[in-house]
py3Dmol code that shows the C-alpha trace and the ligand (Angstrom):
import py3Dmol

protein = """\
ATOM      1  CA  MET A   1      -0.056  -0.061   0.033  1.00  0.00           C
ATOM      2  CA  THR A   2       1.452   3.295  -0.864  1.00  0.00           C
ATOM      3  CA  ALA A   3       1.102   6.407   1.496  1.00  0.00           C
ATOM      4  CA  ALA A   4      -1.219   8.014  -0.893  1.00  0.00           C
ATOM      5  CA  GLN A   5      -3.592   4.952  -0.806  1.00  0.00           C
ATOM      6  CA  ALA A   6      -3.332   4.987   3.180  1.00  0.00           C
ATOM      7  CA  GLY A   7      -4.156   8.684   3.163  1.00  0.00           C
ATOM      8  CA  CYS A   8      -7.083   8.064   0.912  1.00  0.00           C
ATOM      9  CA  LEU A   9      -8.447   5.216   2.796  1.00  0.00           C
ATOM     10  CA  THR A  10      -8.106   7.007   5.972  1.00  0.00           C
ATOM     11  CA  ALA A  11      -9.990   9.946   4.357  1.00  0.00           C
ATOM     12  CA  ALA A  12     -12.806   7.519   3.196  1.00  0.00           C
ATOM     13  CA  LEU A  13     -13.200   5.941   6.794  1.00  0.00           C
ATOM     14  CA  GLU A  14     -13.332   9.329   8.253  1.00  0.00           C
ATOM     15  CA  ILE A  15     -15.899  10.650   5.924  1.00  0.00           C
ATOM     16  CA  GLY A  16     -17.870   7.513   6.211  1.00  0.00           C
ATOM     17  CA  TYR A  17     -17.764   7.462  10.222  1.00  0.00           C
ATOM     18  CA  HIS A  18     -18.481  11.255  10.524  1.00  0.00           C
ATOM     19  CA  LEU A  19     -21.710  10.688   8.539  1.00  0.00           C
ATOM     20  CA  LEU A  20     -22.906   7.819  10.736  1.00  0.00           C
ATOM     21  CA  ASP A  21     -22.158   9.901  13.782  1.00  0.00           C
ATOM     22  CA  ARG A  22     -24.365  12.601  12.512  1.00  0.00           C
ATOM     23  CA  GLY A  23     -27.043  10.017  12.160  1.00  0.00           C
ATOM     24  CA  VAL A  24     -26.890   9.519   8.507  1.00  0.00           C
ATOM     25  CA  PRO A  25     -28.031   6.118   7.053  1.00  0.00           C
ATOM     26  CA  ALA A  26     -25.400   3.451   6.495  1.00  0.00           C
ATOM     27  CA  LEU A  27     -26.259   3.450   2.905  1.00  0.00           C
ATOM     28  CA  THR A  28     -25.104   6.953   2.633  1.00  0.00           C
ATOM     29  CA  ALA A  29     -21.943   6.341   4.503  1.00  0.00           C
ATOM     30  CA  VAL A  30     -20.955   3.438   2.357  1.00  0.00           C
ATOM     31  CA  GLU A  31     -21.749   5.440  -1.048  1.00  0.00           C
ATOM     32  CA  GLN A  32     -19.679   8.393   0.134  1.00  0.00           C
ATOM     33  CA  ALA A  33     -16.911   6.499   1.363  1.00  0.00           C
ATOM     34  CA  ILE A  34     -16.571   4.577  -1.914  1.00  0.00           C
ATOM     35  CA  ARG A  35     -16.868   7.740  -3.838  1.00  0.00           C
ATOM     36  CA  VAL A  36     -13.671   8.986  -2.269  1.00  0.00           C
ATOM     37  CA  LEU A  37     -11.872   5.820  -3.439  1.00  0.00           C
ATOM     38  CA  GLU A  38     -13.388   6.197  -7.024  1.00  0.00           C
ATOM     39  CA  GLN A  39     -12.384   9.632  -7.236  1.00  0.00           C
ATOM     40  CA  SER A  40      -8.914   9.190  -6.121  1.00  0.00           C
ATOM     41  CA  ARG A  41      -7.272   7.148  -9.139  1.00  0.00           C
ATOM     42  CA  LEU A  42      -5.466   5.136  -6.614  1.00  0.00           C
ATOM     43  CA  PHE A  43      -7.608   2.130  -6.634  1.00  0.00           C
ATOM     44  CA  ASN A  44      -9.233  -0.025  -9.457  1.00  0.00           C
ATOM     45  CA  ALA A  45     -12.468   2.000  -9.429  1.00  0.00           C
ATOM     46  CA  GLY A  46     -13.893   4.993 -10.902  1.00  0.00           C
ATOM     47  CA  ARG A  47     -11.028   7.234 -12.252  1.00  0.00           C
ATOM     48  CA  GLY A  48      -8.525   4.449 -11.432  1.00  0.00           C
ATOM     49  CA  SER A  49     -10.402   1.462 -13.187  1.00  0.00           C
ATOM     50  CA  HIS A  50      -8.605  -1.000 -15.381  1.00  0.00           C
ATOM     51  CA  VAL A  51      -9.611  -1.114 -18.969  1.00  0.00           C
ATOM     52  CA  GLN A  52     -10.695  -4.164 -20.862  1.00  0.00           C
ATOM     53  CA  LEU A  53      -8.833  -5.626 -23.897  1.00  0.00           C
ATOM     54  CA  ASP A  54     -10.261  -3.292 -26.226  1.00  0.00           C
ATOM     55  CA  GLY A  55      -8.992  -0.333 -24.306  1.00  0.00           C
ATOM     56  CA  VAL A  56     -12.550   0.713 -22.908  1.00  0.00           C
ATOM     57  CA  ARG A  57     -12.772   1.188 -19.126  1.00  0.00           C
ATOM     58  CA  ARG A  58     -16.210  -0.571 -18.213  1.00  0.00           C
ATOM     59  CA  MET A  59     -17.152  -0.641 -14.598  1.00  0.00           C
ATOM     60  CA  ASP A  60     -19.384  -2.507 -12.353  1.00  0.00           C
ATOM     61  CA  ALA A  61     -20.723  -1.557  -8.855  1.00  0.00           C
ATOM     62  CA  SER A  62     -23.468  -2.468  -6.330  1.00  0.00           C
ATOM     63  CA  ILE A  63     -25.119  -1.343  -3.215  1.00  0.00           C
ATOM     64  CA  MET A  64     -27.410  -2.846  -0.688  1.00  0.00           C
ATOM     65  CA  GLU A  65     -29.042  -2.127   2.603  1.00  0.00           C
ATOM     66  CA  GLY A  66     -30.205  -4.432   5.290  1.00  0.00           C
ATOM     67  CA  ARG A  67     -33.498  -3.176   6.398  1.00  0.00           C
ATOM     68  CA  ASP A  68     -35.631  -3.399   3.527  1.00  0.00           C
ATOM     69  CA  LEU A  69     -33.271  -5.477   1.443  1.00  0.00           C
ATOM     70  CA  GLN A  70     -33.123  -3.024  -1.256  1.00  0.00           C
ATOM     71  CA  ALA A  71     -30.577  -3.358  -3.728  1.00  0.00           C
ATOM     72  CA  GLY A  72     -29.080  -1.581  -7.025  1.00  0.00           C
ATOM     73  CA  ALA A  73     -26.353  -2.408  -9.280  1.00  0.00           C
ATOM     74  CA  VAL A  74     -24.688  -1.392 -12.564  1.00  0.00           C
ATOM     75  CA  ALA A  75     -22.551  -3.640 -14.818  1.00  0.00           C
ATOM     76  CA  SER A  76     -20.251  -2.906 -17.828  1.00  0.00           C
ATOM     77  CA  ILE A  77     -21.080   1.003 -17.345  1.00  0.00           C
ATOM     78  CA  GLU A  78     -18.936   3.353 -19.131  1.00  0.00           C
ATOM     79  CA  GLY A  79     -18.035   7.184 -19.161  1.00  0.00           C
ATOM     80  CA  ILE A  80     -18.817   7.998 -15.454  1.00  0.00           C
ATOM     81  CA  VAL A  81     -16.743   8.677 -12.434  1.00  0.00           C
ATOM     82  CA  HIS A  82     -18.967   7.124  -9.742  1.00  0.00           C
ATOM     83  CA  PRO A  83     -20.581   3.798 -10.531  1.00  0.00           C
ATOM     84  CA  ILE A  84     -21.449   3.435  -6.921  1.00  0.00           C
ATOM     85  CA  SER A  85     -23.769   6.442  -7.113  1.00  0.00           C
ATOM     86  CA  ALA A  86     -25.246   5.085 -10.399  1.00  0.00           C
ATOM     87  CA  ALA A  87     -26.046   1.680  -8.413  1.00  0.00           C
ATOM     88  CA  ARG A  88     -27.720   3.864  -5.793  1.00  0.00           C
ATOM     89  CA  LEU A  89     -29.878   5.453  -8.312  1.00  0.00           C
ATOM     90  CA  VAL A  90     -30.980   2.271  -9.872  1.00  0.00           C
ATOM     91  CA  MET A  91     -31.992   1.167  -6.429  1.00  0.00           C
ATOM     92  CA  GLU A  92     -33.788   4.390  -5.670  1.00  0.00           C
ATOM     93  CA  GLN A  93     -35.114   5.617  -8.916  1.00  0.00           C
ATOM     94  CA  THR A  94     -36.263   2.584 -10.692  1.00  0.00           C
ATOM     95  CA  THR A  95     -38.009  -0.590  -9.908  1.00  0.00           C
ATOM     96  CA  HIS A  96     -34.938  -2.767 -11.035  1.00  0.00           C
ATOM     97  CA  VAL A  97     -31.880  -3.885  -9.272  1.00  0.00           C
ATOM     98  CA  LEU A  98     -29.294  -4.351 -12.172  1.00  0.00           C
ATOM     99  CA  LEU A  99     -28.740  -2.099 -15.367  1.00  0.00           C
ATOM    100  CA  VAL A 100     -26.173  -3.121 -17.627  1.00  0.00           C
ATOM    101  CA  GLY A 101     -23.793  -1.670 -20.711  1.00  0.00           C
ATOM    102  CA  LYS A 102     -24.636   1.279 -22.659  1.00  0.00           C
ATOM    103  CA  PRO A 103     -28.204   1.718 -21.395  1.00  0.00           C
ATOM    104  CA  ALA A 104     -26.650   1.821 -17.963  1.00  0.00           C
ATOM    105  CA  SER A 105     -24.518   4.595 -18.961  1.00  0.00           C
ATOM    106  CA  ALA A 106     -27.225   6.512 -20.608  1.00  0.00           C
ATOM    107  CA  PHE A 107     -29.124   6.003 -17.473  1.00  0.00           C
ATOM    108  CA  ALA A 108     -26.277   7.653 -15.423  1.00  0.00           C
ATOM    109  CA  ARG A 109     -25.891  10.496 -17.861  1.00  0.00           C
ATOM    110  CA  HIS A 110     -29.601  11.115 -17.590  1.00  0.00           C
ATOM    111  CA  CYS A 111     -29.159  11.373 -13.825  1.00  0.00           C
ATOM    112  CA  LYS A 112     -26.443  13.907 -14.436  1.00  0.00           C
ATOM    113  CA  LEU A 113     -23.556  11.948 -12.794  1.00  0.00           C
ATOM    114  CA  GLU A 114     -19.895  13.084 -13.387  1.00  0.00           C
ATOM    115  CA  ARG A 115     -18.419  12.046 -16.630  1.00  0.00           C
ATOM    116  CA  GLN A 116     -14.906  10.739 -17.433  1.00  0.00           C
ATOM    117  CA  PRO A 117     -13.670   9.415 -20.796  1.00  0.00           C
ATOM    118  CA  ARG A 118     -14.623   5.806 -21.533  1.00  0.00           C
ATOM    119  CA  ARG A 119     -10.979   5.224 -22.917  1.00  0.00           C
ATOM    120  CA  PRO A 120      -8.459   6.792 -20.632  1.00  0.00           C
ATOM    121  CA  SER A 121      -5.775   8.650 -22.019  1.00  0.00           C
ATOM    122  CA  GLY A 122      -2.400   6.612 -22.069  1.00  0.00           C
ATOM    123  CA  GLN A 123      -4.245   3.529 -23.056  1.00  0.00           C
ATOM    124  CA  ALA A 124      -3.986   4.193 -26.699  1.00  0.00           C
ATOM    125  CA  ALA A 125      -0.606   2.689 -27.496  1.00  0.00           C
ATOM    126  CA  ARG A 126      -1.389  -0.474 -25.414  1.00  0.00           C
ATOM    127  CA  THR A 127      -4.482  -1.173 -26.997  1.00  0.00           C
ATOM    128  CA  SER A 128      -4.168  -0.045 -30.625  1.00  0.00           C
ATOM    129  CA  THR A 129      -3.978  -3.601 -31.894  1.00  0.00           C
ATOM    130  CA  MET A 130      -6.967  -4.439 -29.939  1.00  0.00           C
ATOM    131  CA  THR A 131      -9.496  -2.040 -31.048  1.00  0.00           C
ATOM    132  CA  LYS A 132     -11.584  -4.505 -32.663  1.00  0.00           C
ATOM    133  CA  ALA A 133     -12.733  -6.482 -29.675  1.00  0.00           C
ATOM    134  CA  TRP A 134     -13.031  -9.928 -31.557  1.00  0.00           C
ATOM    135  CA  SER A 135     -10.415  -9.622 -33.843  1.00  0.00           C
ATOM    136  CA  PRO A 136      -8.139 -12.679 -34.267  1.00  0.00           C
ATOM    137  CA  LYS A 137      -5.364 -10.756 -32.821  1.00  0.00           C
ATOM    138  CA  THR A 138      -7.337 -10.123 -29.633  1.00  0.00           C
ATOM    139  CA  LEU A 139      -8.528 -13.637 -29.223  1.00  0.00           C
ATOM    140  CA  ALA A 140      -4.998 -14.916 -29.851  1.00  0.00           C
ATOM    141  CA  LEU A 141      -3.583 -12.506 -27.266  1.00  0.00           C
ATOM    142  CA  TYR A 142      -6.101 -13.416 -24.779  1.00  0.00           C
ATOM    143  CA  ARG A 143      -5.846 -17.340 -25.361  1.00  0.00           C
ATOM    144  CA  ALA A 144      -1.822 -16.949 -24.806  1.00  0.00           C
ATOM    145  CA  MET A 145      -2.432 -15.072 -21.671  1.00  0.00           C
ATOM    146  CA  MET A 146      -4.739 -17.638 -20.332  1.00  0.00           C
ATOM    147  CA  ALA A 147      -2.545 -20.344 -21.415  1.00  0.00           C
ATOM    148  CA  SER A 148       0.463 -18.973 -19.483  1.00  0.00           C
ATOM    149  CA  GLY A 149      -1.215 -19.461 -16.083  1.00  0.00           C
ATOM    150  CA  PRO A 150      -2.774 -17.569 -13.319  1.00  0.00           C
ATOM    151  CA  VAL A 151      -2.558 -14.207 -15.243  1.00  0.00           C
ATOM    152  CA  LEU A 152      -6.099 -13.406 -13.768  1.00  0.00           C
ATOM    153  CA  ARG A 153      -4.838 -13.023 -10.355  1.00  0.00           C
ATOM    154  CA  LYS A 154      -2.131 -10.586 -10.943  1.00  0.00           C
ATOM    155  CA  ARG A 155      -2.967  -7.232  -9.463  1.00  0.00           C
ATOM    156  CA  ALA A 156      -1.579  -4.009 -10.953  1.00  0.00           C
ATOM    157  CA  GLY A 157      -1.238  -2.525  -7.180  1.00  0.00           C
ATOM    158  CA  LYS A 158      -4.702  -1.110  -7.581  1.00  0.00           C
ATOM    159  CA  GLU A 159      -7.572  -3.005  -5.811  1.00  0.00           C
ATOM    160  CA  THR A 160     -11.274  -2.989  -6.168  1.00  0.00           C
ATOM    161  CA  VAL A 161     -13.077  -0.827  -3.458  1.00  0.00           C
ATOM    162  CA  GLY A 162     -15.931  -1.648  -1.169  1.00  0.00           C
ATOM    163  CA  ALA A 163     -17.499  -0.665   2.283  1.00  0.00           C
ATOM    164  CA  VAL A 164     -19.673  -1.900   4.921  1.00  0.00           C
ATOM    165  CA  ALA A 165     -21.339   0.113   7.828  1.00  0.00           C
ATOM    166  CA  LEU A 166     -23.848  -0.089  10.637  1.00  0.00           C
ATOM    167  CA  ASP A 167     -25.943   3.133  11.379  1.00  0.00           C
ATOM    168  CA  ARG A 168     -27.657   4.128  14.619  1.00  0.00           C
ATOM    169  CA  THR A 169     -30.833   2.638  13.676  1.00  0.00           C
ATOM    170  CA  GLY A 170     -29.077  -0.752  13.539  1.00  0.00           C
ATOM    171  CA  THR A 171     -29.278  -1.035   9.768  1.00  0.00           C
ATOM    172  CA  VAL A 172     -26.469  -2.411   7.934  1.00  0.00           C
ATOM    173  CA  ALA A 173     -25.291  -1.598   4.229  1.00  0.00           C
ATOM    174  CA  ALA A 174     -22.661  -2.902   1.863  1.00  0.00           C
ATOM    175  CA  GLY A 175     -21.268  -1.689  -1.336  1.00  0.00           C
ATOM    176  CA  ALA A 176     -18.463  -2.290  -3.800  1.00  0.00           C
ATOM    177  CA  SER A 177     -17.121  -0.802  -7.071  1.00  0.00           C
ATOM    178  CA  THR A 178     -14.559  -2.107  -9.540  1.00  0.00           C
ATOM    179  CA  GLY A 179     -12.979  -1.705 -12.811  1.00  0.00           C
ATOM    180  CA  GLY A 180     -12.752  -5.609 -12.992  1.00  0.00           C
ATOM    181  CA  ILE A 181      -9.668  -7.683 -13.410  1.00  0.00           C
ATOM    182  CA  ASP A 182      -6.522  -7.431 -15.528  1.00  0.00           C
ATOM    183  CA  MET A 183      -6.750  -8.732 -19.060  1.00  0.00           C
ATOM    184  CA  MET A 184     -10.443  -9.015 -19.344  1.00  0.00           C
ATOM    185  CA  LEU A 185     -12.287  -9.898 -22.597  1.00  0.00           C
ATOM    186  CA  PRO A 186     -14.571  -6.826 -23.674  1.00  0.00           C
ATOM    187  CA  GLY A 187     -18.025  -7.474 -21.847  1.00  0.00           C
ATOM    188  CA  ARG A 188     -16.647  -9.529 -18.910  1.00  0.00           C
ATOM    189  CA  VAL A 189     -18.670  -8.935 -15.778  1.00  0.00           C
ATOM    190  CA  GLY A 190     -17.373 -10.113 -12.332  1.00  0.00           C
ATOM    191  CA  ASP A 191     -19.022 -10.475  -8.866  1.00  0.00           C
ATOM    192  CA  THR A 192     -19.013  -7.053  -7.971  1.00  0.00           C
ATOM    193  CA  PRO A 193     -22.588  -6.117  -9.523  1.00  0.00           C
ATOM    194  CA  ILE A 194     -24.155  -9.430  -8.508  1.00  0.00           C
ATOM    195  CA  ILE A 195     -26.216  -9.238  -5.431  1.00  0.00           C
ATOM    196  CA  GLY A 196     -25.324 -12.221  -3.001  1.00  0.00           C
ATOM    197  CA  CYS A 197     -21.821 -12.579  -4.754  1.00  0.00           C
ATOM    198  CA  GLY A 198     -19.909  -9.309  -4.466  1.00  0.00           C
ATOM    199  CA  VAL A 199     -22.273  -7.816  -1.821  1.00  0.00           C
ATOM    200  CA  TYR A 200     -24.961  -8.645   0.511  1.00  0.00           C
ATOM    201  CA  ALA A 201     -26.734  -6.901   3.434  1.00  0.00           C
ATOM    202  CA  ASP A 202     -29.473  -8.053   5.914  1.00  0.00           C
ATOM    203  CA  ASN A 203     -30.146  -6.719   9.234  1.00  0.00           C
ATOM    204  CA  ASP A 204     -31.015 -10.094  10.325  1.00  0.00           C
ATOM    205  CA  SER A 205     -27.555 -11.418   9.459  1.00  0.00           C
ATOM    206  CA  GLY A 206     -25.083  -8.765   8.299  1.00  0.00           C
ATOM    207  CA  ALA A 207     -23.250  -7.017   5.590  1.00  0.00           C
ATOM    208  CA  VAL A 208     -20.537  -8.334   3.423  1.00  0.00           C
ATOM    209  CA  SER A 209     -18.447  -6.745   0.603  1.00  0.00           C
ATOM    210  CA  MET A 210     -16.103  -8.798  -1.282  1.00  0.00           C
ATOM    211  CA  THR A 211     -13.013  -8.341  -3.374  1.00  0.00           C
ATOM    212  CA  GLY A 212     -11.074 -10.893  -5.371  1.00  0.00           C
ATOM    213  CA  LEU A 213     -11.323 -13.013  -8.515  1.00  0.00           C
ATOM    214  CA  GLY A 214     -14.953 -12.771  -9.594  1.00  0.00           C
ATOM    215  CA  GLU A 215     -15.062 -15.970 -11.531  1.00  0.00           C
ATOM    216  CA  GLY A 216     -14.713 -17.750  -8.341  1.00  0.00           C
ATOM    217  CA  ILE A 217     -16.813 -15.525  -5.973  1.00  0.00           C
ATOM    218  CA  ILE A 218     -19.813 -15.786  -8.176  1.00  0.00           C
ATOM    219  CA  ARG A 219     -19.612 -19.743  -8.184  1.00  0.00           C
ATOM    220  CA  ILE A 220     -19.846 -19.924  -4.370  1.00  0.00           C
ATOM    221  CA  ALA A 221     -22.237 -16.849  -4.055  1.00  0.00           C
ATOM    222  CA  VAL A 222     -19.818 -15.989  -1.491  1.00  0.00           C
ATOM    223  CA  ALA A 223     -21.422 -12.788   0.312  1.00  0.00           C
ATOM    224  CA  LYS A 224     -24.872 -14.600   0.688  1.00  0.00           C
ATOM    225  CA  GLU A 225     -23.057 -17.706   2.036  1.00  0.00           C
ATOM    226  CA  ILE A 226     -21.165 -15.646   4.533  1.00  0.00           C
ATOM    227  CA  CYS A 227     -24.480 -13.875   5.693  1.00  0.00           C
ATOM    228  CA  ASP A 228     -26.399 -17.003   5.955  1.00  0.00           C
ATOM    229  CA  ARG A 229     -23.898 -18.325   8.275  1.00  0.00           C
ATOM    230  CA  LEU A 230     -23.986 -15.203  10.338  1.00  0.00           C
ATOM    231  CA  ALA A 231     -27.763 -15.665  10.506  1.00  0.00           C
ATOM    232  CA  ARG A 232     -27.118 -19.172  11.942  1.00  0.00           C
ATOM    233  CA  GLY A 233     -25.085 -17.614  14.784  1.00  0.00           C
ATOM    234  CA  GLU A 234     -21.573 -17.787  13.445  1.00  0.00           C
ATOM    235  CA  ARG A 235     -19.134 -15.054  14.386  1.00  0.00           C
ATOM    236  CA  PRO A 236     -17.932 -12.926  11.393  1.00  0.00           C
ATOM    237  CA  GLY A 237     -14.366 -14.384  11.490  1.00  0.00           C
ATOM    238  CA  ALA A 238     -15.589 -18.026  11.510  1.00  0.00           C
ATOM    239  CA  ALA A 239     -18.149 -17.327   8.839  1.00  0.00           C
ATOM    240  CA  ALA A 240     -15.865 -15.667   6.498  1.00  0.00           C
ATOM    241  CA  ALA A 241     -12.924 -18.196   7.164  1.00  0.00           C
ATOM    242  CA  GLN A 242     -15.189 -21.261   6.306  1.00  0.00           C
ATOM    243  CA  VAL A 243     -16.601 -19.734   3.296  1.00  0.00           C
ATOM    244  CA  LEU A 244     -13.048 -18.486   1.856  1.00  0.00           C
ATOM    245  CA  LYS A 245     -11.847 -21.850   2.802  1.00  0.00           C
ATOM    246  CA  LYS A 246     -14.420 -23.418   0.538  1.00  0.00           C
ATOM    247  CA  LEU A 247     -13.619 -21.084  -2.005  1.00  0.00           C
ATOM    248  CA  VAL A 248      -9.873 -22.160  -2.189  1.00  0.00           C
ATOM    249  CA  GLN A 249     -10.539 -25.818  -1.665  1.00  0.00           C
ATOM    250  CA  ARG A 250     -13.303 -26.359  -4.070  1.00  0.00           C
ATOM    251  CA  ILE A 251     -12.490 -23.888  -7.015  1.00  0.00           C
ATOM    252  CA  ASP A 252      -8.982 -22.690  -6.292  1.00  0.00           C
ATOM    253  CA  GLY A 253     -10.391 -19.194  -5.872  1.00  0.00           C
ATOM    254  CA  ALA A 254      -8.680 -16.099  -4.179  1.00  0.00           C
ATOM    255  CA  ALA A 255     -10.632 -13.141  -2.580  1.00  0.00           C
ATOM    256  CA  GLY A 256     -10.941 -10.926   0.727  1.00  0.00           C
ATOM    257  CA  SER A 257     -13.954 -10.039   2.631  1.00  0.00           C
ATOM    258  CA  LEU A 258     -15.354  -7.224   4.669  1.00  0.00           C
ATOM    259  CA  VAL A 259     -17.841  -8.535   7.121  1.00  0.00           C
ATOM    260  CA  LEU A 260     -19.923  -6.750   9.564  1.00  0.00           C
ATOM    261  CA  ALA A 261     -22.502  -8.147  11.990  1.00  0.00           C
ATOM    262  CA  PRO A 262     -25.528  -6.123  13.159  1.00  0.00           C
ATOM    263  CA  ASP A 263     -24.255  -6.077  16.725  1.00  0.00           C
ATOM    264  CA  GLY A 264     -21.100  -4.334  15.541  1.00  0.00           C
ATOM    265  CA  ARG A 265     -18.576  -7.500  15.447  1.00  0.00           C
ATOM    266  CA  PHE A 266     -16.611  -7.572  12.014  1.00  0.00           C
ATOM    267  CA  VAL A 267     -13.714  -8.978  10.242  1.00  0.00           C
ATOM    268  CA  ILE A 268     -11.502  -8.066   7.518  1.00  0.00           C
ATOM    269  CA  THR A 269      -9.970 -11.320   6.218  1.00  0.00           C
ATOM    270  CA  HIS A 270      -8.326 -12.663   2.752  1.00  0.00           C
ATOM    271  CA  VAL A 271      -6.967 -15.553   1.228  1.00  0.00           C
ATOM    272  CA  THR A 272      -4.915 -13.457  -1.090  1.00  0.00           C
ATOM    273  CA  PRO A 273      -1.346 -12.550   0.070  1.00  0.00           C
ATOM    274  CA  ARG A 274      -2.401  -8.987   0.966  1.00  0.00           C
ATOM    275  CA  MET A 275      -5.657  -6.759   1.050  1.00  0.00           C
ATOM    276  CA  THR A 276      -5.497  -3.077   1.478  1.00  0.00           C
ATOM    277  CA  ALA A 277      -8.485  -1.919   4.093  1.00  0.00           C
ATOM    278  CA  GLY A 278      -9.098  -0.354   7.158  1.00  0.00           C
ATOM    279  CA  TRP A 279     -11.607   0.298   9.820  1.00  0.00           C
ATOM    280  CA  TRP A 280     -12.600   3.078  12.287  1.00  0.00           C
ATOM    281  CA  ASN A 281     -15.163   3.164  15.193  1.00  0.00           C
ATOM    282  CA  GLY A 282     -14.556   6.793  16.053  1.00  0.00           C
ATOM    283  CA  LYS A 283     -12.002   6.217  18.704  1.00  0.00           C
ATOM    284  CA  GLY A 284      -8.322   7.010  18.286  1.00  0.00           C
ATOM    285  CA  ARG A 285      -7.239   7.011  14.583  1.00  0.00           C
ATOM    286  CA  PRO A 286      -8.542   4.896  11.782  1.00  0.00           C
ATOM    287  CA  THR A 287      -6.595   1.677  11.318  1.00  0.00           C
ATOM    288  CA  VAL A 288      -5.368   1.085   7.808  1.00  0.00           C
ATOM    289  CA  GLY A 289      -3.173  -2.059   6.505  1.00  0.00           C
ATOM    290  CA  ASP A 290      -2.726  -4.387   3.677  1.00  0.00           C
ATOM    291  CA  CYS A 291      -2.391  -7.707   5.710  1.00  0.00           C
ATOM    292  CA  PHE A 292      -5.388  -8.756   7.946  1.00  0.00           C
ATOM    293  CA  ARG A 293      -4.742 -12.498   8.003  1.00  0.00           C
TER     294      ARG A 293
END
"""
ligand_1 = """\
9
LIG
N -14.105 -8.877 -7.671
C -13.631 -7.998 -8.959
C -13.993 -8.767 -10.154
O -13.885 -9.851 -10.322
C -12.133 -7.667 -8.872
C -11.405 -7.393 -7.661
O -12.032 -7.361 -6.647
O -10.356 -7.088 -7.560
O -14.176 -7.978 -11.172
"""
view = py3Dmol.view(width=600, height=400)
view.addModel(protein, "pdb")
view.setStyle({"model": 0}, {"cartoon": {"style": "trace"}})
view.addModel(ligand_1, "xyz")
view.setStyle({"model": 1}, {"stick": {}})
view.zoomTo()
view.show()
């Protein structure tokens, strides 16, 4: 973790906590904390998002609250800075849960969300040979990369962002926002916008936000599985450890989780070598680090 990332994470924790301290709902604290990270360019979300193999930045995000189980999400959204706010608008302004692709981008523009280029500057050289998403060259490159081993796990030092929070009314919320993984085929969508996989929130069990290789997280429906264990009385640490163990043993997955129970107990845990994260309950200074095993 760089000093800049540590500072940004601290700022996000402070903003989230101060909102909660003023009686603002957990959903807003989660959204605002994630907006700080999306804005920063320091993480793989919003302005800092990875691009897909055709050079286009397509982002995923979701948000959920635990009182009424309301949720909203966007997938493969382009050209905006704050996919997390688009997800919240889907939840609050539509009767749907998930909008995808160009119509999701049009929805965000209609809602006047701040814009950014679909294709970040500086990507042109890298992607000039890949502008046709399904050209033989793109597919050959993709196949060569996949054949060379666990490329999908290679991180570029920038991680997906997420947050969980508990407010004064006892409501929990969870959110996540990402630019996906390295070396994605155009149109690839991971776990982040899929409710029950990348995020889940239920006042009867808890709130979970995931990071890691979405292809594995989806197949175990990790966030919901952790919440189900919390509902059965397991502690956050035990619930997360069991599900992450299953992810590794059954499908060789790699992930990290933020898990918060409605009574305030929480755990940050990962089966990846590191995970940049932090927490704050208003006492002392926020804790930030990149190893919580
Ligand atoms: N879970 C995200 C995805 O698969 C990536 C990440 O968390 O780093 O799209």
